[in-house]
N, C-alpha and C positions, 0 to 999 in steps of 0.2 A: 330524224332523218331520215331517209328516203336509202336504202342498200342499191349498190349496183348490180347488176344479173350479170351483163356483160363486160370484159375486160378484150378488145383486140390490141393485137402487134403487129410491129411496124417488120418491115425487111430482117429478114435473117440473111446478111450477106449473100450476095450471090457470088460464090466462092462456087468451086470444085468440092463435093463432100469427100475429098481424100484431108482437104484442109480446112476444113469450114470447124470453125472454134467456137462455143456458148459463151454469153458474157457470162462474169463474175454473178453469179448467184441466182441465175438462170433454174436450172432446175428446182432449186430447196421455192424459189418464188413460184414457179408454176404446181406443185407441190402442195401448199401452202394454202394456192386460190382453187385448185382445183378439190382440195379438203372442204373448202369453205360454201360448193355449191355455185361459186359462181360458170358460167358459162364464156369458154377461151377461145379466141380465133387466134390465124392469122393472115397478117394480108400482105403479099411479097410480088412484087412484079419481077419479070422476068418468065424464063423460060419453063413449062411444065415440067419435064424429065430431069434437070437440073434442079430447081428447087425442091420438087420431093423427096429426091435423093438427097440433098442434105437434109429436111428436115427427118428422115429416117436413119439416117447413119448420126446425128445429134442427137436419136431415142424422142423427140418432140412429140409422135404424133399419139399415143397412149396419155398424155395430156392434156391433148387438143380438142374440143369440141367438132371445127371445123378450119379448115382452109381454103382461102382464095391465092390463085397463082395468076397473075393478068394473063398470062397465056392463055390459059382454062377456060376464063371466063369471060376474053373479050375484052376489058377493062383494065388498065391501068391506073396506078393510083398518080397522082391526085387528083382523078376525076371522083367527084363527090357520089359518083355513081355503086363504084366499087365498095365504098363503106353503109350504103347506104342495101346491098343486097349482103354484106354481111349483117347488118342487125336482122332483115327478114329471114336467112338462113340460122342464124341462133333464136330467132322470138326475143327479142330485147328491143327494147325504145333507144331513140340517141340519148337523151334523158340519161338516163339509170347503166351510162355508160364511158367507159374510160379508155382510147387508143392513148398505147405507146411507142412512143419510136424514136430516132434520132433524125429525123430530117424532116425539118423545115417547113418544107413546103409537100413534103408525102405524107410525113407524120400528126403535124399539127395543124397547116394552114385545110387540108384537104378533110379530115374529118368534121371539125369546126365547122365546115360550108354545109353539115348535114344537122349538127346541135349539140355533135360528140364532143366529149371534153377530151383535150388533147395535153397530154402526159411526158415532156420534152426531156429524154436522155443526151447529153452533150455529148457526144466523142469526137468534133471536130471539125462542123457542119457549125457553121454559125448563123444563129436568124436573121433574115434577111425582109424586118418588118412585122414578124409571124409575132404570135402575141398565146404560149402556153397558156392554159390553165393551170399549171405545175411543170416547175423547174427540177426532176431527180439529179440526187450524186451517184446515185447507183441503182441496180433493182430495186433496192431493200424497200426505197421510200413506196414505190407503188403500193405499198399496206400500210402508207400513212396519208393517200388520198381522197381527200372529202367524197365520200356516199358510200364507202366501203366501210362492210364490218369488219370490227374490230379483229384482226385474226392471230397477232404475235401476241 
């Protein structure tokens, strides 16, 4: 079995930093993945200042290897180039990477265009013909994705 070396995460909602909240289990998951040696990245659409502020306020930056904010890199999800850029910056291949997110177009269709496996976390957005490689009940299910080392 090939272990994934990279794990990319979709948007952490585009809210003001003062009202941003993490999804349940997010910090525990990121700590576990970090301890396993996986490279972690966040790709988010939005304005650089606002998104950077949210990530800092939530305490995510020490747990993440790289962040791509659409305004900063000049490419927005679901453009396949943003996922390719993330892979290049992490130094991992698409085949060994999972993308986790809750937007069918941005977090399933987009990453799959460059060969990244997509795990969909339903939070109210309906699939519209997209076919995720995995559907998660909550973030703890990330630990059961194929190709990841046994972590729990």
